[in-house]
N, CA, C and O of each residue as an XYZ file, in Angstrom:
796
protein
N      44.893      8.619      0.253
C      45.511      7.568      0.228
C      44.068      7.275     -0.685
O      44.115      7.406     -1.908
N      42.596      6.809      0.105
C      41.514      6.377     -0.136
C      40.743      6.620     -1.693
O      39.951      6.013     -2.415
N      41.472      7.838     -1.700
C      40.982      8.504     -3.271
C      42.117      8.088     -4.453
O      41.933      8.353     -5.641
N      43.006      7.577     -4.076
C      44.216      7.622     -5.017
C      43.348      5.809     -5.587
O      43.064      5.396     -6.711
N      43.232      5.365     -4.627
C      42.147      3.804     -5.324
C      40.974      4.081     -5.272
O      40.283      3.165     -4.827
N      40.323      5.195     -5.613
C      39.570      5.018     -6.079
C      39.710      5.447     -8.000
O      39.519      4.825     -9.045
N      40.138      6.817     -7.634
C      40.808      7.043     -8.487
C      41.796      5.683     -9.810
O      41.714      5.777    -11.034
N      42.337      4.955     -9.313
C      42.962      3.797    -10.232
C      41.942      3.121     -9.863
O      42.813      2.382     -9.405
N      40.743      2.511     -9.537
C      39.894      1.690    -10.314
C      39.218      2.011    -11.568
O      38.970      1.336    -12.567
N      38.993      3.183    -11.256
C      37.754      4.115    -12.580
C      38.495      4.005    -13.436
O      38.296      3.205    -14.350
N      39.354      4.635    -13.386
C      40.998      4.628    -14.320
C      40.813      2.594    -15.288
O      40.511      2.175    -16.405
N      41.071      2.223    -14.451
C      41.096      0.691    -15.120
C      40.071      0.274    -15.605
O      39.917     -0.823    -16.143
N      39.329      1.065    -15.464
C      38.111      0.674    -16.457
C      37.594      1.076    -17.298
O      37.148      2.220    -17.207
N      37.340      0.011    -18.996
C      37.222      1.241    -19.928
C      35.873      0.579    -20.105
O      35.313     -0.435    -19.689
N      35.467      2.061    -21.269
C      34.265      3.243    -20.972
C      32.913      2.791    -21.049
O      32.099      3.688    -21.273
N      32.251      1.099    -20.863
C      30.818      0.618    -21.027
C      30.593      0.402    -19.547
O      29.549      0.588    -18.922
N      32.216     -0.192    -18.927
C      31.899     -0.458    -17.413
C      31.405      1.121    -16.557
O      30.556      1.480    -15.741
N      32.483      1.690    -17.305
C      31.978      2.991    -16.152
C      30.381      4.128    -16.998
O      29.992      5.189    -16.509
N      29.972      3.680    -17.869
C      29.273      3.766    -17.917
C      27.895      2.745    -17.254
O      26.684      2.964    -17.298
N      28.497      1.836    -16.783
C      27.416      0.607    -16.689
C      27.195      1.492    -14.616
O      26.283      1.585    -13.794
N      28.748      1.936    -14.712
C      28.937      2.539    -12.952
C      27.921      3.618    -12.937
O      26.985      3.397    -12.169
N      27.872      4.830    -13.655
C      27.765      5.977    -13.726
C      25.491      5.965    -13.558
O      24.627      6.555    -12.910
N      25.577      4.931    -14.580
C      23.543      4.324    -14.301
C      23.589      4.359    -13.191
O      23.175      5.144    -12.338
N      24.313      3.137    -13.185
C      23.678      2.129    -11.878
C      23.590      2.626     -9.995
O      23.093      2.024     -9.043
N      24.627      4.540    -10.112
C      24.822      4.949     -8.840
C      23.616      6.091     -8.638
O      22.915      6.420     -7.681
N      23.740      6.556    -10.118
C      23.265      7.471    -10.474
C      21.283      6.761     -9.502
O      20.633      6.651     -8.462
N      21.344      6.530    -11.015
C      20.010      5.907    -10.646
C      19.379      5.181     -8.738
O      18.588      5.359     -7.812
N      19.908      4.784     -8.981
C      20.231      4.202     -7.394
C      19.590      5.438     -5.941
O      18.755      5.539     -5.042
N      20.631      6.079     -6.555
C      20.446      6.920     -5.775
C      18.810      7.906     -5.674
O      18.294      8.550     -4.760
N      18.492      7.677     -6.771
C      17.063      8.941     -6.946
C      16.413      7.535     -6.389
O      15.198      7.659     -6.230
N      16.803      6.518     -6.127
C      15.741      5.012     -6.013
C      15.912      5.557     -4.690
O      15.067      6.433     -4.503
N      16.579      5.408     -3.817
C      16.942      5.527     -2.510
C      16.347      6.793     -2.124
O      15.858      6.720     -0.997
N      16.180      8.297     -2.850
C      15.457      9.925     -2.542
C      13.873      9.345     -2.557
O      13.114      9.403     -1.590
N      13.478      8.649     -4.157
C      12.265      8.609     -4.166
C      11.473      7.507     -3.085
O      10.294      7.400     -2.747
N      12.890      6.646     -2.673
C      11.884      5.290     -1.573
C      11.847      6.347      0.154
O      11.225      5.680      0.981
N      12.291      7.569      0.704
C      12.742      8.257      1.430
C      11.288      9.149      1.757
O      10.569      9.414      2.721
N      11.360      9.390      0.445
C       9.692     10.683      0.211
C       8.661      9.578      0.093
O       7.604     10.015      0.546
N       8.547      8.507     -0.265
C       7.607      8.136     -0.313
C       7.119      7.291      1.853
O       6.082      6.816      2.316
N       8.311      7.500      2.376
C       8.069      7.056      2.993
C       7.432      8.061      4.625
O       6.983      7.894      5.760
N       7.917      9.332      3.416
C       7.688     11.025      4.533
C       6.081     10.938      4.517
O       5.153     11.216      5.277
N       6.209     10.559      3.614
C       4.886     11.450      2.760
C       5.197     12.466      1.812
O       4.194     12.882      1.233
N       6.368     13.045      1.439
C       6.566     14.096      0.480
C       6.150     13.988     -1.109
O       6.477     14.583     -2.136
N       5.284     12.946     -0.778
C       4.082     12.765     -2.449
C       2.559     13.427     -2.656
O       1.756     13.553     -3.580
N       2.641     13.745     -1.349
C       1.122     14.505     -0.946
C       1.740     15.838     -0.818
O       2.849     15.981     -0.302
N       0.967     16.913     -1.328
C       0.709     18.026     -1.460
C      -0.475     18.901     -1.865
O      -1.087     19.249     -2.874
N      -0.474     19.071     -0.541
C      -2.148     20.238     -1.148
C      -2.079     21.179     -1.575
O      -1.450     22.083     -1.026
N      -2.835     21.357     -2.965
C      -3.148     21.951     -3.281
C      -4.182     23.623     -2.695
O      -5.356     23.293     -2.527
N      -3.936     25.339     -2.363
C      -4.319     26.122     -2.406
C      -5.678     26.191     -3.128
O      -6.830     26.172     -2.693
N      -5.289     26.258     -4.084
C      -6.027     26.373     -5.085
C      -7.345     25.088     -6.154
O      -8.094     25.017     -7.128
N      -6.825     24.399     -5.063
C      -8.173     22.779     -4.737
C      -9.671     23.107     -4.699
O      -9.985     23.986     -3.896
N     -10.517     22.629     -5.329
C     -11.427     23.339     -4.895
C     -12.570     22.417     -4.690
O     -12.253     21.256     -4.948
N     -13.647     22.549     -4.354
C     -14.946     21.261     -4.255
C     -14.661     20.346     -3.070
O     -13.872     20.454     -2.131
N     -15.544     19.417     -3.403
C     -16.063     17.980     -2.280
C     -15.473     16.895     -2.937
O     -16.038     16.566     -3.980
N     -14.196     16.061     -2.508
C     -14.192     15.157     -2.869
C     -14.915     13.891     -2.808
O     -14.792     12.854     -3.460
N     -15.863     14.307     -1.664
C     -16.663     12.563     -2.010
C     -17.282     12.486     -3.474
O     -17.433     11.569     -4.282
N     -17.683     14.346     -3.463
C     -18.002     13.472     -4.985
C     -17.346     12.620     -6.052
O     -17.944     12.341     -7.092
N     -16.475     12.327     -5.868
C     -15.369     11.923     -6.997
C     -14.728     10.318     -6.563
O     -14.327      9.490     -7.381
N     -14.757     10.163     -5.189
C     -14.365      8.572     -4.831
C     -15.335      7.682     -5.096
O     -14.943      6.516     -5.051
N     -17.092      7.922     -5.499
C     -17.338      7.355     -6.055
C     -17.261      6.262     -7.412
O     -17.259      5.046     -7.605
N     -17.208      7.361     -8.096
C     -16.334      7.372     -9.298
C     -15.060      6.885     -9.433
O     -14.811      6.127    -10.371
N     -14.224      7.196     -8.654
C     -12.724      7.097     -8.383
C     -12.302      5.522     -8.929
O     -12.403      4.636     -8.081
N     -11.797      5.098    -10.410
C     -11.778      3.228     -9.852
C      -9.846      3.660    -10.058
O      -9.136      3.456    -11.042
N      -9.500      4.261     -8.787
C      -7.388      4.067     -8.016
C      -6.382      4.602     -9.072
O      -6.551      5.210    -10.130
N      -5.150      4.114     -8.339
C      -4.540      4.477     -9.500
C      -4.194      3.242    -11.128
O      -3.879      2.057    -11.240
N      -4.347      3.847    -11.647
C      -3.959      3.200    -13.232
C      -2.793      2.918    -12.898
O      -1.992      3.496    -12.163
N      -2.708      1.381    -13.866
C      -1.547      0.506    -14.217
C      -0.597      1.296    -15.258
O      -1.287      2.183    -15.761
N       0.127      1.311    -15.545
C       1.290      2.093    -15.795
C       2.303      1.999    -16.348
O       2.332      3.134    -16.824
N       3.060      1.610    -16.632
C       3.923      0.460    -17.162
C       5.259      2.362    -17.008
O       5.800      2.614    -15.931
N       5.478      3.380    -18.361
C       6.089      4.355    -18.537
C       6.226      5.549    -17.094
O       6.466      6.745    -17.259
N       6.074      5.083    -16.119
C       6.640      6.072    -15.348
C       7.386      6.100    -14.960
O       8.211      5.187    -14.973
N       7.549      7.568    -14.192
C       9.227      8.193    -13.593
C       9.981      6.718    -11.992
O      11.060      6.160    -11.790
N       8.793      6.720    -11.392
C       9.034      5.303    -10.845
C       9.358      4.186    -10.842
O       9.700      3.387     -9.970
N       9.129      4.139    -12.766
C       9.584      2.220    -13.542
C      10.669      2.882    -14.085
O      11.595      2.150    -14.435
N      10.805      4.089    -14.250
C      11.649      4.444    -15.283
C      12.852      4.233    -14.360
O      13.871      3.612    -14.661
N      12.670      4.655    -13.544
C      13.859      4.856    -12.609
C      14.381      3.398    -11.271
O      15.447      3.259    -10.672
N      13.117      2.556    -11.224
C      13.434      1.002    -10.949
C      14.581     -0.222    -12.517
O      15.298     -1.220    -12.460
N      14.038      0.805    -13.758
C      14.676      0.052    -14.337
C      15.836     -0.419    -14.489
O      16.353     -1.512    -14.723
N      16.422      1.587    -14.141
C      18.355      1.891    -14.825
C      18.625      1.605    -13.884
O      19.793      1.219    -13.835
N      17.804      1.565    -12.442
C      18.966      0.935    -11.294
C      19.083     -0.338    -11.976
O      19.896     -0.314    -12.900
N      18.430     -1.570    -11.755
C      18.025     -2.193    -12.069
C      18.982     -3.268    -13.096
O      19.227     -4.460    -12.908
N      19.476     -2.234    -14.407
C      19.481     -2.653    -16.101
C      21.545     -2.094    -15.229
O      22.648     -2.525    -15.566
N      21.242     -1.226    -14.311
C      22.732     -1.041    -13.934
C      23.583     -1.669    -13.655
O      24.549     -1.868    -14.391
N      23.288     -2.604    -11.385
C      23.524     -3.089    -11.133
C      23.776     -5.002    -11.936
O      24.723     -5.769    -11.761
N      22.911     -5.138    -12.511
C      23.324     -6.207    -13.237
C      24.111     -6.121    -14.787
O      24.674     -7.043    -15.377
N      24.012     -5.265    -15.048
C      25.035     -5.221    -16.115
C      26.476     -5.221    -15.749
O      27.331     -5.983    -16.199
N      26.683     -4.015    -14.643
C      27.759     -4.385    -14.167
C      28.296     -6.443    -13.254
O      29.333     -7.044    -12.973
N      27.409     -6.592    -13.203
C      27.488     -7.832    -12.278
C      27.508     -8.656    -14.013
O      28.248     -7.998    -14.744
N      27.311     -9.042    -14.248
C      27.565     -9.450    -15.919
C      28.248     -9.385    -16.530
O      28.421    -10.285    -17.352
N      28.939     -8.422    -16.494
C      30.470     -7.734    -17.248
C      31.468     -7.875    -16.134
O      32.454     -8.036    -16.854
N      31.718     -7.905    -15.493
C      32.428     -8.608    -15.095
C      32.341     -9.741    -14.351
O      33.019     -9.852    -13.330
N      31.332    -10.918    -14.849
C      31.483    -11.770    -14.020
C      32.248    -12.509    -15.969
O      32.599    -13.669    -16.180
N      32.259    -11.765    -16.623
C      32.618    -12.100    -18.030
C      32.387    -12.361    -19.766
O      32.895    -12.868    -20.766
N      31.253    -11.617    -19.272
C      30.576    -11.731    -20.141
C      30.368    -10.986    -21.489
O      31.322    -10.601    -22.165
N      29.834    -10.911    -21.635
C      30.078     -9.338    -23.791
C      29.739     -8.725    -23.352
O      29.766     -8.788    -22.123
N      29.211     -7.753    -23.944
C      28.879     -6.110    -23.650
C      27.383     -6.795    -23.743
O      26.490     -7.183    -22.990
N      27.729     -6.680    -25.380
C      26.004     -7.188    -25.661
C      25.511     -7.880    -24.689
O      24.644     -7.180    -24.165
N      25.604     -9.005    -24.096
C      25.263    -10.469    -23.098
C      24.717     -9.588    -22.129
O      23.503     -9.521    -21.936
N      25.841     -8.672    -21.294
C      25.705     -7.597    -19.751
C      24.117     -7.581    -20.281
O      23.154     -8.304    -20.023
N      24.361     -6.041    -21.418
C      23.415     -5.055    -22.210
C      22.193     -5.950    -21.736
O      21.363     -5.624    -20.887
N      22.255     -7.517    -22.670
C      20.275     -7.961    -22.815
C      20.338     -8.477    -21.451
O      19.411     -7.989    -20.804
N      20.946     -9.146    -20.859
C      21.127     -9.174    -19.071
C      20.453     -8.330    -18.096
O      19.760     -8.566    -17.106
N      20.860     -7.292    -18.665
C      21.144     -5.402    -17.759
C      19.152     -5.106    -17.821
O      18.417     -4.780    -16.889
N      18.754     -5.411    -19.436
C      17.175     -4.929    -20.394
C      16.353     -5.993    -19.309
O      15.621     -5.525    -18.437
N      16.623     -7.914    -19.513
C      16.052     -8.206    -18.416
C      15.336     -7.649    -17.455
O      14.144     -7.359    -17.349
N      16.525     -7.521    -16.578
C      16.284     -7.398    -15.557
C      16.170     -6.250    -15.451
O      15.922     -6.997    -14.505
N      16.081     -5.230    -15.397
C      14.859     -4.252    -15.778
C      13.346     -4.513    -15.856
O      12.506     -4.379    -14.966
N      13.193     -4.920    -17.143
C      11.762     -5.131    -17.147
C      11.153     -5.858    -16.339
O       9.926     -5.959    -16.374
N      12.105     -6.661    -15.239
C      11.262     -8.122    -15.279
C      10.709     -6.882    -13.440
O       9.565     -7.005    -13.004
N      11.481     -6.131    -12.895
C      11.461     -5.404    -11.946
C      10.196     -4.845    -12.443
O       9.115     -5.275    -12.040
N      10.308     -3.793    -13.403
C       8.694     -3.203    -13.971
C       7.709     -3.655    -13.626
O       6.725     -3.239    -13.016
N       8.283     -5.381    -14.436
C       6.491     -6.019    -14.470
C       6.767     -6.028    -12.925
O       6.555     -4.851    -12.632
N       7.103     -6.647    -11.819
C       6.836     -6.652    -10.798
C       6.255     -4.891     -9.274
O       5.712     -4.699     -8.186
N       6.982     -4.129    -10.500
C       6.301     -3.290     -9.823
C       4.815     -2.846    -10.315
O       4.126     -2.256     -9.482
N       4.282     -3.079    -11.579
C       3.363     -2.258    -11.623
C       1.950     -4.553    -11.174
O       0.722     -4.601    -11.091
N       2.551     -5.298    -11.093
C       1.876     -5.866    -10.604
C       1.582     -5.444     -8.877
O       0.558     -4.805     -8.636
N       2.299     -5.738     -7.986
C       2.429     -5.227     -6.793
C       1.719     -4.147     -6.354
O       1.312     -4.052     -5.196
N       1.466     -2.957     -7.583
C       1.001     -1.806     -7.281
C      -0.612     -2.175     -7.849
O      -1.494     -1.363     -7.568
N      -0.972     -3.424     -8.655
C      -1.907     -3.398     -9.030
C      -2.433     -4.612     -7.895
O      -3.379     -5.351     -8.166
N      -2.094     -4.651     -7.314
C      -2.002     -5.401     -6.271
C      -2.421     -4.445     -4.784
O      -3.583     -4.434     -4.379
N      -1.444     -3.768     -4.155
C      -1.504     -3.001     -3.305
C      -3.506     -2.222     -3.945
O      -4.450     -2.159     -3.158
N      -3.587     -1.816     -5.311
C      -5.208     -1.226     -5.470
C      -5.719     -2.211     -5.090
O      -5.538     -2.341     -3.880
N      -6.440     -3.216     -5.643
C      -7.217     -4.175     -5.126
C      -7.486     -4.170     -3.411
O      -8.553     -4.615     -2.988
N      -6.345     -3.587     -2.374
C      -6.983     -3.560     -1.381
C      -7.017     -2.401     -1.125
O      -6.155     -2.155     -0.281
N      -7.603     -1.485     -1.430
C      -8.065     -0.013     -1.433
C      -9.264     -0.142     -0.758
O     -10.009     -1.046     -1.135
N      -9.697      0.732      0.376
C     -11.108      0.704      0.897
C     -11.516      1.858      0.202
O     -10.819      2.823      0.514
N     -11.886      1.967     -0.148
C     -13.040      3.652      0.065
C     -14.651      3.691      1.303
O     -15.751      3.167      1.130
N     -14.108      4.582      2.556
C     -14.626      4.799      3.678
C     -16.284      5.692      3.359
O     -17.227      5.916      4.118
N     -16.061      6.020      1.916
C     -16.976      7.161      2.047
C     -18.619      6.783      1.697
O     -18.712      6.378      0.539
N     -19.641      6.813      2.261
C     -20.957      5.617      2.461
C     -21.583      6.052      1.161
O     -21.857      7.167      0.716
N     -21.729      4.793      0.673
C     -22.973      4.638     -0.438
C     -24.227      4.033     -0.099
O     -24.584      2.895      0.205
N     -24.737      5.044     -0.230
C     -25.878      4.978     -0.344
C     -26.930      3.110     -0.700
O     -27.838      2.396     -0.273
N     -26.142      3.201     -1.502
C     -27.193      1.964     -2.140
C     -27.131      0.504     -1.315
O     -27.727     -0.536     -1.600
N     -26.052      0.812      0.000
C     -25.855     -0.263      1.069
C     -26.578     -0.238      2.082
O     -26.396     -1.143      2.897
N     -27.621      0.785      2.369
C     -28.194      1.008      3.196
C     -29.524      0.762      3.015
O     -30.434      1.085      3.778
N     -29.649     -0.133      1.424
C     -31.653     -1.266      0.823
C     -31.058     -2.823      2.109
O     -30.148     -3.610      2.368
N     -32.187     -2.441      2.424
C     -33.188     -3.605      3.246
C     -32.111     -3.652      4.780
O     -32.121     -4.601      5.562
N     -31.282     -2.465      4.934
C     -31.227     -2.863      6.660
C     -32.551     -2.597      7.150
O     -33.625     -2.583      6.548
N     -32.237     -2.365      8.497
C     -33.132     -2.537      9.528
C     -32.854     -1.230     10.486
O     -31.660     -1.359     10.755
N     -33.306     -0.073     11.127
C     -32.987      0.770     12.293
C     -33.644      1.217     12.781
O     -33.520      0.728     13.903
N     -34.168      1.694     12.808
C     -34.676      3.226     14.227
C     -35.071      4.245     13.843
O     -34.382      5.119     13.318
N     -37.132      4.311     14.207
C     -36.825      6.042     13.622
C     -35.734      6.933     14.577
O     -34.795      6.476     15.228
N     -36.066      8.040     14.477
C     -35.156      8.964     15.282
C     -35.754     10.505     15.609
O     -35.711     10.994     16.738
N     -36.412     11.298     14.242
C     -38.096     11.607     14.373
C     -38.763     10.936     13.356
O     -38.496     10.118     12.476
N     -40.076     11.788     13.927
C     -40.910     10.597     13.312
C     -41.181     10.977     12.102
O     -41.102     12.081     11.563
N     -41.586      9.722     11.639
C     -41.886     10.067      9.508
C     -43.318      9.602      8.986
O     -43.866      8.515      8.804
N     -43.776     11.393      8.781
C     -45.264     11.589      8.263
C     -45.920     10.242      6.819
O     -45.404      9.923      5.747
N     -47.213      9.786      7.495
C     -47.435      8.987      6.120
C     -47.579      9.775      5.130
O     -47.815     10.969      4.945
N     -47.239      8.131      4.061
C     -47.760      8.064      2.363
C     -47.182      9.974      1.838
O     -47.777     10.811      1.160
N     -45.157     10.052      2.875
C     -44.561     10.861      1.954
C     -45.214     11.997      1.750
O     -45.351     12.696      0.747
N     -45.737     12.117      3.241
C     -46.337     14.050      3.807
C     -44.650     14.178      4.256
O     -43.891     14.741      3.467
N     -44.393     13.911      4.887
C     -43.085     15.356      5.105
C     -41.675     13.714      5.502
O     -41.714     12.493      5.353
N     -40.822     14.555      5.942
C     -39.373     13.977      6.367
C     -39.526     13.682      7.616
O     -40.238     14.196      8.478
N     -38.630     12.608      7.657
C     -38.716     12.011      9.343
C     -37.246     11.145      8.683
O     -37.007     10.721      7.552
N     -36.289     11.123     10.217
C     -35.001     10.682     10.400
C     -34.925      9.235     11.247
O     -35.613      8.781     12.161
N     -33.916      8.794     10.609
C     -33.517      7.209     11.108
C     -32.572      7.395     11.565
O     -31.851      8.345     11.260
N     -32.311      6.546     12.420
C     -30.676      5.633     12.105
C     -30.480      4.391     11.773
O     -31.069      3.359     12.095
N     -29.780      4.553     11.240
C     -28.878      3.074     10.229
C     -27.682      2.759      9.841
O     -26.780      3.383      9.281
N     -27.895      0.955     10.488
C     -26.335      1.023     10.231
C     -25.727      0.306      8.883
O     -26.134     -0.827      8.623
N     -24.700      0.972      7.961
C     -24.516      0.539      7.583
C     -22.811      1.497      6.825
O     -22.312      2.605      7.023
N     -22.482      0.408      6.030
C     -21.538     -0.589      6.074
C     -20.592     -0.416      6.871
O     -19.527      0.111      6.550
N     -20.994     -1.029      8.503
C     -20.616     -1.452      9.791
C     -20.607      0.808     10.540
O     -19.892      0.970     11.530
N     -21.016      1.535     10.241
C     -21.308      2.796     11.309
C     -22.850      2.685     11.370
O     -23.699      2.146     10.659
N     -22.877      3.780     13.076
C     -24.605      4.215     12.536
C     -24.492      5.053     11.583
O     -23.362      5.481     11.347
N     -25.565      5.489     10.820
C     -25.774      7.245     10.164
C     -27.016      7.140     10.380
O     -27.782      6.181     10.470
N     -27.238      9.360     10.526
C     -28.356      9.595     10.666
C     -29.252     10.352      9.261
O     -29.137     11.470      8.757
N     -29.981      9.415      8.995
C     -30.221      9.911      7.478
C     -31.869     10.182      7.718
O     -32.501      9.880      8.731
N     -32.536     11.023      6.153
C     -33.468     11.365      5.908
C     -34.661     10.314      5.835
O     -34.386      9.239      5.302
N     -35.827     10.484      6.262
C     -36.820      9.562      5.684
C     -37.686      9.011      5.513
O     -37.757      8.139      6.380
N     -38.951      8.944      4.478
C     -39.935      8.826      4.070
C     -40.772      7.606      3.934
O     -40.071      6.606      4.091
N     -41.813      7.374      3.737
C     -42.506      6.564      4.197
C     -43.752      6.440      3.252
O     -44.156      7.552      2.910
N     -44.519      5.324      2.702
C     -45.595      5.063      1.555
C     -46.600      4.343      2.900
O     -47.806      4.561      2.795
N     -46.257      3.726      3.812
C     -46.766      3.248      5.207
C     -48.636      4.476      5.462
O     -48.715      5.674      5.735
N     -49.630      3.575      5.242
C     -51.112      4.710      6.537
C     -50.701      5.731      6.784
O     -50.780      6.879      6.347
N     -49.915      4.861      8.075
C     -49.601      5.498      9.507
C     -48.765      6.057      9.758
O     -47.848      5.461      9.194
N     -48.181      7.248     10.491
C     -47.467      7.568     10.826
C     -45.715      6.842     11.121
O     -45.416      6.591      9.954
N     -44.837      6.526     11.728
C     -44.544      5.951     11.977
C     -43.722      6.859     13.214
O     -42.685      7.400     12.832
N     -44.099      7.055     14.616
C     -43.360      7.229     15.135
C     -41.937      6.616     15.899
O     -41.221      5.624     15.758
N     -41.978      7.843     16.808
C     -40.226      7.906     17.580
C     -39.593      6.167     17.569
O     -40.347      5.255     17.231
N     -39.150      6.086     17.695
C     -37.833      5.288     18.597
C     -38.314      3.178     17.497
O     -37.779      2.071     17.564
N     -39.449      3.707     16.745
C     -40.188      1.936     16.145
C     -39.523      1.503     14.852
O     -39.681      2.427     14.054
N     -38.879      0.555     14.315
C     -37.533     -0.282     13.754
C     -38.717     -0.500     12.888
O     -39.753     -1.164     12.928
N     -37.778      0.843     11.608
C     -38.128      0.511     10.168
C     -38.103      0.084      9.630
O     -38.661     -0.674     10.424
N     -37.939     -0.852      8.138
C     -36.395     -1.637      7.061
C     -36.949     -0.059      5.950
O     -37.886      0.737      5.891
N     -35.767     -0.326      5.307
C     -35.560      0.158      4.154
C     -35.370      0.074      2.952
O     -34.248     -0.073      2.465
N     -36.668      0.172      2.144
C     -36.944     -0.538      0.673
C     -36.597     -0.524     -0.348
O     -36.647     -1.434     -1.176
N     -35.826      1.440     -0.540
C     -35.545      1.972     -1.098
C     -34.694      3.306     -1.284
O     -35.120      4.108     -0.452
N     -34.069      3.652     -1.739
C     -33.452      4.670     -2.180
C     -34.353      5.208     -3.270
O     -34.731      4.713     -4.332
N     -34.738      7.175     -2.285
C     -35.412      8.845     -3.526
C     -34.556      9.332     -3.846
O     -33.617      9.665     -3.123
N     -34.665      9.519     -5.131
C     -33.606     10.547     -5.693
C     -31.775     10.115     -4.729
O     -30.997      9.181     -4.919
N     -31.728     11.033     -3.961
C     -30.047     10.509     -3.887
C     -29.658     10.253     -2.838
O     -28.818      9.353     -2.822
N     -30.185     11.105     -0.984
C     -29.931     10.692     -0.097
C     -30.813     10.497      0.781
O     -30.733     10.771      1.978
N     -31.966      9.861      0.034
C     -33.201      9.994      0.738
C     -34.044      8.205      1.189
O     -34.206      7.489      0.200
N     -34.445      7.689      2.367
C     -34.243      6.485      2.476
C     -35.956      6.007      2.964
O     -36.408      6.089      4.105
N     -36.797      5.431      1.545
C     -37.410      5.072      2.061
C     -37.746      3.405      2.560
O     -37.230      2.369      2.142
N     -38.647      3.569      3.448
C     -38.262      2.798      4.788
C     -40.232      2.201      5.487
O     -40.940      2.953      6.156
N     -40.554      1.074      5.156
C     -41.645      0.794      6.026
C     -41.632      0.121      7.412
O     -40.674     -0.407      7.977
N     -43.078      0.273      7.895
C     -42.654     -0.525     10.017
C     -43.228     -1.653      9.338
O     -42.960     -2.701      9.924
N     -44.076     -1.834      8.082
C     -44.460     -2.956      8.260
C     -44.117     -3.990      7.474
O     -44.788     -4.100      6.448
N     -42.677     -5.328      7.783
C     -42.221     -5.826      7.297
C     -41.726     -7.265      8.461
O     -41.033     -8.190      8.039
């Protein structure tokens, strides 16, 4: 009985309304699957061929670029286009008006998704330590630091909210012993701190 009702309902529509229903149902299903895969992490793929150190790239990463023409945006556009088109056409609007309203609703949906992605991207925080954030920090010497850059010692310095053990050198005229308090004055190379005990 239900199949007969669905069949009579389908046969009662003109071609334009049938197209709207096909678009709405097809893209709504795709939107649902896309949402489910996003929630269960189906979009994360680890390639066995991937090589390299991710930390080398994080500092230069600008995040996900804001693009208008993506598969997700296409699905969202046609989902809204279909449903708004059906609602407008069933409320007595002409095919042209229903199409324009559908295009407008789909475009607004894409714009909202782009704005949302842009704002979420601004909240992104990289936990990778940036050596420049160690400048002017105060720490404790863990391994003695030879005077006038004659060798390398180690210091414990709090950077970006966590304690790190880092290589350190000094321009001070005397060695800096274990347990001394030092201040970071510069970064030498990429990962060595220049410290002083005279501050």
